[in-house]
C-alpha positions as YAML, in Angstrom:
chain: A
units: angstrom
residues:
- id: 1
  name: UNK
  ca: [-165.97, 165.45, 49.27]
- id: 2
  name: UNK
  ca: [-168.91, 163.24, 48.39]
- id: 3
  name: UNK
  ca: [-172.23, 164.30, 49.83]
- id: 4
  name: UNK
  ca: [-175.88, 163.43, 49.35]
- id: 5
  name: UNK
  ca: [-178.96, 165.62, 49.45]
- id: 6
  name: UNK
  ca: [-180.67, 165.50, 52.81]
- id: 7
  name: UNK
  ca: [-184.33, 165.60, 53.67]
- id: 8
  name: UNK
  ca: [-185.56, 169.11, 54.38]
- id: 9
  name: UNK
  ca: [-185.89, 169.65, 58.12]
- id: 10
  name: UNK
  ca: [-184.03, 166.45, 59.03]
- id: 11
  name: UNK
  ca: [-182.03, 166.71, 62.25]
- id: 12
  name: UNK
  ca: [-178.86, 165.34, 60.60]
- id: 13
  name: UNK
  ca: [-177.31, 168.27, 58.69]
- id: 14
  name: UNK
  ca: [-176.07, 166.52, 55.55]
- id: 15
  name: UNK
  ca: [-174.86, 169.84, 54.15]
- id: 16
  name: UNK
  ca: [-172.19, 170.13, 56.82]
- id: 17
  name: UNK
  ca: [-169.70, 168.13, 54.75]
- id: 18
  name: UNK
  ca: [-169.81, 170.54, 51.82]
- id: 19
  name: UNK
  ca: [-169.72, 173.43, 54.31]
- id: 20
  name: UNK
  ca: [-166.50, 172.09, 55.85]
- id: 21
  name: UNK
  ca: [-164.91, 171.78, 52.41]
- id: 22
  name: UNK
  ca: [-166.00, 175.33, 51.60]
- id: 23
  name: UNK
  ca: [-164.54, 176.60, 54.87]
- id: 24
  name: UNK
  ca: [-161.19, 174.95, 54.15]
- id: 25
  name: UNK
  ca: [-160.94, 176.60, 50.73]
- id: 26
  name: UNK
  ca: [-161.98, 180.08, 51.91]
- id: 27
  name: UNK
  ca: [-159.30, 182.61, 52.95]
- id: 28
  name: UNK
  ca: [-159.71, 184.03, 56.46]
- id: 29
  name: UNK
  ca: [-158.47, 187.60, 56.74]
- id: 30
  name: UNK
  ca: [-154.84, 187.71, 55.66]
- id: 31
  name: UNK
  ca: [-154.39, 183.97, 56.10]
- id: 32
  name: UNK
  ca: [-154.48, 181.77, 52.98]
- id: 33
  name: UNK
  ca: [-156.99, 178.92, 52.89]
- id: 34
  name: UNK
  ca: [-155.91, 175.61, 54.40]
- id: 35
  name: UNK
  ca: [-156.73, 173.96, 51.04]
- id: 36
  name: UNK
  ca: [-155.91, 176.01, 47.95]
- id: 37
  name: UNK
  ca: [-158.96, 175.02, 45.93]
- id: 38
  name: UNK
  ca: [-161.62, 172.36, 45.54]
- id: 39
  name: UNK
  ca: [-159.39, 170.73, 42.94]
- id: 40
  name: UNK
  ca: [-156.74, 170.08, 45.58]
- id: 41
  name: UNK
  ca: [-158.84, 167.58, 47.56]
- id: 42
  name: UNK
  ca: [-157.96, 163.93, 47.08]
- id: 43
  name: UNK
  ca: [-160.96, 161.99, 45.80]
- id: 44
  name: UNK
  ca: [-161.74, 158.34, 46.60]
- id: 45
  name: UNK
  ca: [-162.61, 155.71, 44.04]
- id: 46
  name: UNK
  ca: [-165.90, 156.34, 42.28]
- id: 47
  name: UNK
  ca: [-168.77, 154.24, 43.63]
- id: 48
  name: UNK
  ca: [-168.82, 151.90, 40.62]
- id: 49
  name: UNK
  ca: [-165.15, 151.02, 41.11]
- id: 50
  name: UNK
  ca: [-165.18, 150.38, 44.87]
- id: 51
  name: UNK
  ca: [-164.42, 146.69, 45.57]
- id: 52
  name: UNK
  ca: [-167.39, 146.37, 47.91]
- id: 53
  name: UNK
  ca: [-167.10, 142.61, 48.42]
- id: 54
  name: UNK
  ca: [-163.54, 142.97, 49.71]
- id: 55
  name: UNK
  ca: [-163.49, 146.36, 51.42]
- id: 56
  name: UNK
  ca: [-166.90, 146.10, 53.06]
- id: 57
  name: UNK
  ca: [-168.15, 142.54, 52.65]
- id: 58
  name: UNK
  ca: [-165.41, 141.05, 54.82]
- id: 59
  name: UNK
  ca: [-166.34, 143.33, 57.71]
- id: 60
  name: UNK
  ca: [-170.14, 143.49, 57.54]
- id: 61
  name: UNK
  ca: [-172.82, 140.80, 57.45]
- id: 62
  name: UNK
  ca: [-173.49, 139.69, 53.86]
- id: 63
  name: UNK
  ca: [-177.28, 139.82, 54.19]
- id: 64
  name: UNK
  ca: [-177.29, 143.24, 55.88]
- id: 65
  name: UNK
  ca: [-174.93, 144.68, 53.28]
- id: 66
  name: UNK
  ca: [-176.92, 143.29, 50.35]
- id: 67
  name: UNK
  ca: [-180.19, 144.68, 51.68]
- id: 68
  name: UNK
  ca: [-178.65, 148.08, 52.29]
- id: 69
  name: UNK
  ca: [-177.13, 148.28, 48.82]
- id: 70
  name: UNK
  ca: [-180.47, 147.34, 47.24]
- id: 71
  name: UNK
  ca: [-182.42, 149.82, 49.38]
- id: 72
  name: UNK
  ca: [-184.26, 147.06, 51.25]
- id: 73
  name: UNK
  ca: [-183.46, 147.61, 54.91]
- id: 74
  name: UNK
  ca: [-186.48, 147.11, 57.13]
- id: 75
  name: UNK
  ca: [-188.38, 150.06, 58.53]
- id: 76
  name: UNK
  ca: [-187.08, 149.19, 61.99]
- id: 77
  name: UNK
  ca: [-183.46, 149.05, 60.84]
- id: 78
  name: UNK
  ca: [-183.78, 152.38, 59.03]
- id: 79
  name: UNK
  ca: [-185.39, 153.96, 62.09]
- id: 80
  name: UNK
  ca: [-182.53, 152.85, 64.36]
- id: 81
  name: UNK
  ca: [-180.03, 154.23, 61.86]
- id: 82
  name: UNK
  ca: [-181.96, 157.51, 61.90]
- id: 83
  name: UNK
  ca: [-182.17, 158.23, 58.19]
- id: 84
  name: UNK
  ca: [-185.48, 156.32, 57.89]
- id: 85
  name: UNK
  ca: [-186.70, 156.29, 54.27]
- id: 86
  name: UNK
  ca: [-183.52, 158.04, 53.15]
- id: 87
  name: UNK
  ca: [-181.69, 154.71, 53.67]
- id: 88
  name: UNK
  ca: [-183.19, 153.57, 50.36]
- id: 89
  name: UNK
  ca: [-182.13, 156.66, 48.42]
- id: 90
  name: UNK
  ca: [-179.48, 155.82, 45.78]
- id: 91
  name: UNK
  ca: [-177.66, 159.05, 46.63]
- id: 92
  name: UNK
  ca: [-177.27, 158.04, 50.29]
- id: 93
  name: UNK
  ca: [-176.22, 154.50, 49.36]
- id: 94
  name: UNK
  ca: [-173.53, 155.85, 47.02]
- id: 95
  name: UNK
  ca: [-172.41, 158.41, 49.57]
- id: 96
  name: UNK
  ca: [-172.11, 155.77, 52.34]
- id: 97
  name: UNK
  ca: [-169.95, 153.47, 50.22]
- id: 98
  name: UNK
  ca: [-167.87, 156.44, 49.05]
- id: 99
  name: UNK
  ca: [-167.27, 157.37, 52.68]
- id: 100
  name: UNK
  ca: [-165.65, 153.97, 53.26]
- id: 101
  name: UNK
  ca: [-163.56, 154.46, 50.12]
- id: 102
  name: UNK
  ca: [-162.55, 157.87, 51.41]
- id: 103
  name: UNK
  ca: [-161.33, 156.44, 54.70]
- id: 104
  name: UNK
  ca: [-159.34, 153.73, 52.92]
- id: 105
  name: UNK
  ca: [-157.71, 156.46, 50.81]
- id: 106
  name: UNK
  ca: [-157.14, 158.64, 53.88]
- id: 107
  name: UNK
  ca: [-155.41, 155.82, 55.76]
- id: 108
  name: UNK
  ca: [-153.15, 155.14, 52.78]
- id: 109
  name: UNK
  ca: [-152.29, 158.83, 52.45]
- id: 110
  name: UNK
  ca: [-151.53, 159.07, 56.16]
- id: 111
  name: UNK
  ca: [-149.02, 156.24, 55.86]
- id: 112
  name: UNK
  ca: [-147.41, 158.02, 52.92]
- id: 113
  name: UNK
  ca: [-147.42, 161.58, 54.28]
- id: 114
  name: UNK
  ca: [-147.80, 161.17, 58.04]
- id: 115
  name: UNK
  ca: [-151.21, 162.84, 58.28]
- id: 116
  name: UNK
  ca: [-154.43, 162.84, 56.28]
- id: 117
  name: UNK
  ca: [-158.04, 163.79, 56.97]
- id: 118
  name: UNK
  ca: [-161.35, 162.47, 55.64]
- id: 119
  name: UNK
  ca: [-163.93, 165.25, 55.90]
- id: 120
  name: UNK
  ca: [-166.73, 162.71, 56.18]
- id: 121
  name: UNK
  ca: [-165.32, 159.75, 58.09]
- id: 122
  name: UNK
  ca: [-165.75, 158.17, 61.50]
- id: 123
  name: UNK
  ca: [-169.02, 156.22, 61.29]
- id: 124
  name: UNK
  ca: [-168.43, 154.70, 64.70]
- id: 125
  name: UNK
  ca: [-171.90, 153.41, 65.64]
- id: 126
  name: UNK
  ca: [-172.21, 150.86, 62.81]
- id: 127
  name: UNK
  ca: [-171.80, 147.20, 63.78]
- id: 128
  name: UNK
  ca: [-171.41, 143.93, 61.93]
- id: 129
  name: UNK
  ca: [-175.06, 143.52, 61.02]
- id: 130
  name: UNK
  ca: [-176.77, 146.82, 61.78]
- id: 131
  name: UNK
  ca: [-176.35, 150.55, 61.71]
- id: 132
  name: UNK
  ca: [-177.19, 153.13, 64.34]
- id: 133
  name: UNK
  ca: [-176.87, 156.81, 65.10]
- id: 134
  name: UNK
  ca: [-176.72, 157.99, 61.46]
- id: 135
  name: UNK
  ca: [-173.97, 155.50, 60.63]
- id: 136
  name: UNK
  ca: [-174.56, 152.54, 58.33]
- id: 137
  name: UNK
  ca: [-171.15, 151.03, 57.55]
- id: 138
  name: UNK
  ca: [-168.15, 151.20, 59.87]
- id: 139
  name: UNK
  ca: [-165.54, 152.89, 57.69]
- id: 140
  name: UNK
  ca: [-162.89, 152.62, 60.41]
- id: 141
  name: UNK
  ca: [-163.05, 148.82, 60.67]
- id: 142
  name: UNK
  ca: [-163.32, 148.48, 56.87]
- id: 143
  name: UNK
  ca: [-160.23, 150.61, 56.26]
- id: 144
  name: UNK
  ca: [-158.22, 148.85, 58.96]
- id: 145
  name: UNK
  ca: [-159.13, 145.45, 57.54]
- id: 146
  name: UNK
  ca: [-158.08, 146.50, 54.03]
- id: 147
  name: UNK
  ca: [-154.73, 148.04, 54.99]
- id: 148
  name: UNK
  ca: [-153.61, 145.25, 57.32]
- id: 149
  name: UNK
  ca: [-154.12, 142.45, 54.81]
- id: 150
  name: UNK
  ca: [-150.77, 143.12, 53.07]
- id: 151
  name: UNK
  ca: [-147.33, 141.98, 54.22]
- id: 152
  name: UNK
  ca: [-145.89, 145.48, 53.85]
- id: 153
  name: UNK
  ca: [-148.88, 147.21, 55.47]
- id: 154
  name: UNK
  ca: [-149.58, 148.13, 59.09]
- id: 155
  name: UNK
  ca: [-150.49, 145.30, 61.44]
- id: 156
  name: UNK
  ca: [-151.55, 147.22, 64.56]
- id: 157
  name: UNK
  ca: [-154.29, 149.85, 64.16]
- id: 158
  name: UNK
  ca: [-155.49, 152.11, 66.98]
- id: 159
  name: UNK
  ca: [-158.66, 154.17, 66.59]
- id: 160
  name: UNK
  ca: [-158.76, 157.19, 68.91]
- id: 161
  name: UNK
  ca: [-162.37, 158.35, 69.12]
- id: 162
  name: UNK
  ca: [-163.01, 161.72, 70.78]
- id: 163
  name: UNK
  ca: [-166.68, 162.11, 69.88]
- id: 164
  name: UNK
  ca: [-169.03, 163.03, 72.75]
- id: 165
  name: UNK
  ca: [-170.80, 159.72, 72.06]
- id: 166
  name: UNK
  ca: [-169.07, 156.41, 72.76]
- id: 167
  name: UNK
  ca: [-167.76, 154.63, 69.67]
- id: 168
  name: UNK
  ca: [-169.91, 151.64, 70.53]
- id: 169
  name: UNK
  ca: [-170.00, 150.12, 67.06]
- id: 170
  name: UNK
  ca: [-166.26, 150.39, 66.55]
- id: 171
  name: UNK
  ca: [-165.70, 148.73, 69.93]
- id: 172
  name: UNK
  ca: [-167.42, 145.57, 68.69]
- id: 173
  name: UNK
  ca: [-164.68, 145.10, 66.07]
- id: 174
  name: UNK
  ca: [-161.82, 145.30, 68.59]
- id: 175
  name: UNK
  ca: [-159.41, 142.38, 68.32]
- id: 176
  name: UNK
  ca: [-158.22, 140.37, 65.34]
- id: 177
  name: UNK
  ca: [-159.66, 141.77, 62.12]
- id: 178
  name: UNK
  ca: [-161.65, 139.57, 59.69]
- id: 179
  name: UNK
  ca: [-158.60, 139.22, 57.41]
- id: 180
  name: UNK
  ca: [-156.94, 137.22, 60.19]
- id: 181
  name: UNK
  ca: [-153.80, 139.37, 60.12]
- id: 182
  name: UNK
  ca: [-154.37, 142.81, 61.60]
- id: 183
  name: UNK
  ca: [-155.12, 143.82, 65.17]
- id: 184
  name: UNK
  ca: [-157.74, 146.51, 65.74]
- id: 185
  name: UNK
  ca: [-157.61, 148.49, 68.99]
- id: 186
  name: UNK
  ca: [-160.04, 151.16, 70.11]
- id: 187
  name: UNK
  ca: [-159.86, 154.10, 72.51]
- id: 188
  name: UNK
  ca: [-163.08, 156.00, 73.09]
- id: 189
  name: UNK
  ca: [-163.17, 159.19, 75.18]
- id: 190
  name: UNK
  ca: [-166.79, 160.25, 75.57]
- id: 191
  name: UNK
  ca: [-169.46, 161.59, 77.91]
- id: 192
  name: UNK
  ca: [-170.59, 158.73, 80.14]
- id: 193
  name: UNK
  ca: [-174.01, 160.33, 80.63]
- id: 194
  name: UNK
  ca: [-174.71, 160.78, 76.93]
- id: 195
  name: UNK
  ca: [-176.14, 158.35, 74.36]
- id: 196
  name: UNK
  ca: [-175.75, 155.44, 73.59]
- id: 197
  name: UNK
  ca: [-177.33, 153.51, 76.44]
- id: 198
  name: UNK
  ca: [-176.27, 151.05, 77.65]
- id: 199
  name: UNK
  ca: [-172.61, 151.56, 76.91]
- id: 200
  name: UNK
  ca: [-170.85, 148.94, 74.80]
- id: 201
  name: UNK
  ca: [-168.26, 146.78, 76.52]
- id: 202
  name: UNK
  ca: [-165.40, 145.08, 74.70]
- id: 203
  name: UNK
  ca: [-163.48, 148.05, 73.34]
- id: 204
  name: UNK
  ca: [-159.77, 148.10, 74.15]
- id: 205
  name: UNK
  ca: [-159.87, 151.35, 76.14]
- id: 206
  name: UNK
  ca: [-162.99, 153.16, 77.30]
- id: 207
  name: UNK
  ca: [-162.92, 156.54, 79.07]
- id: 208
  name: UNK
  ca: [-166.32, 157.80, 80.13]
- id: 209
  name: UNK
  ca: [-166.22, 161.38, 81.45]
- id: 210
  name: UNK
  ca: [-168.95, 163.07, 83.49]
- id: 211
  name: UNK
  ca: [-171.09, 165.77, 81.90]
- id: 212
  name: UNK
  ca: [-169.63, 169.21, 82.54]
- id: 213
  name: UNK
  ca: [-165.99, 168.08, 82.43]
- id: 214
  name: UNK
  ca: [-163.90, 171.21, 81.78]
- id: 215
  name: UNK
  ca: [-161.19, 171.57, 79.15]
- id: 216
  name: UNK
  ca: [-158.32, 170.70, 81.49]
- id: 217
  name: UNK
  ca: [-160.07, 167.63, 82.85]
- id: 218
  name: UNK
  ca: [-160.89, 166.47, 79.32]
- id: 219
  name: UNK
  ca: [-157.38, 167.01, 77.98]
- id: 220
  name: UNK
  ca: [-155.73, 165.39, 81.02]
- id: 221
  name: UNK
  ca: [-157.93, 162.29, 80.74]
- id: 222
  name: UNK
  ca: [-157.47, 162.03, 76.98]
- id: 223
  name: UNK
  ca: [-153.69, 162.44, 77.06]
- id: 224
  name: UNK
  ca: [-153.36, 159.96, 79.92]
- id: 225
  name: UNK
  ca: [-155.40, 157.33, 78.10]
- id: 226
  name: UNK
  ca: [-153.57, 158.00, 74.83]
- id: 227
  name: UNK
  ca: [-150.16, 157.55, 76.46]
- id: 228
  name: UNK
  ca: [-151.23, 154.20, 77.86]
- id: 229
  name: UNK
  ca: [-152.74, 153.06, 74.57]
- id: 230
  name: UNK
  ca: [-149.67, 154.05, 72.53]
- id: 231
  name: UNK
  ca: [-147.32, 152.38, 74.96]
- id: 232
  name: UNK
  ca: [-149.27, 149.13, 75.20]
- id: 233
  name: UNK
  ca: [-150.43, 148.80, 71.57]
- id: 234
  name: UNK
  ca: [-147.49, 150.27, 69.66]
- id: 235
  name: UNK
  ca: [-149.78, 150.95, 66.67]
- id: 236
  name: UNK
  ca: [-148.49, 151.25, 63.11]
- id: 237
  name: UNK
  ca: [-151.51, 153.40, 62.21]
...
């Protein structure tokens, strides 16, 4: 997993990604670790080899992307993202691009093996020309756009987002992807009374649950929405 050093005392715990990887490689009692060793993780393309123009440039605004990559986002843009001056750190820039590369790799592995996990994916608040909520580039839309461009690739992609916050950025990409071939559908199950405000309209399916929803209520609502989405969208991925 690719991580970046965080700012001491910052509310976003950047170290959580390495902690997850460590947890997965640590035996628990008599049970073996879920991942045998750090060497058994798949690794995405190194930053210098990522085809940024294709994988990211087709999905995000050219000017926004260029300013982010050069560390020149405005103070206001960096504040809305939440990382503030860290947005200009080379380590965070590399990590953000690598996260997109990781999700592209994860999607490809899932098609090959049936299931794959990116320990640092799901940047669902990023939009075409701005970031928000500690997300700068929308790895989900980027990966979907890359995989659906090929004749033998998936054509229908469904993102199921179960974060407590609405996947408002991802919702803005719902519909025909920039490559003109793939369809991108979104299902967000979130707390209606939690950030962001106002909620984003335009996603394919949007399930806002009241604060305090219990486990049964949450699972019933999620499974019901998922059944509908799978039946209507028939996603390939």
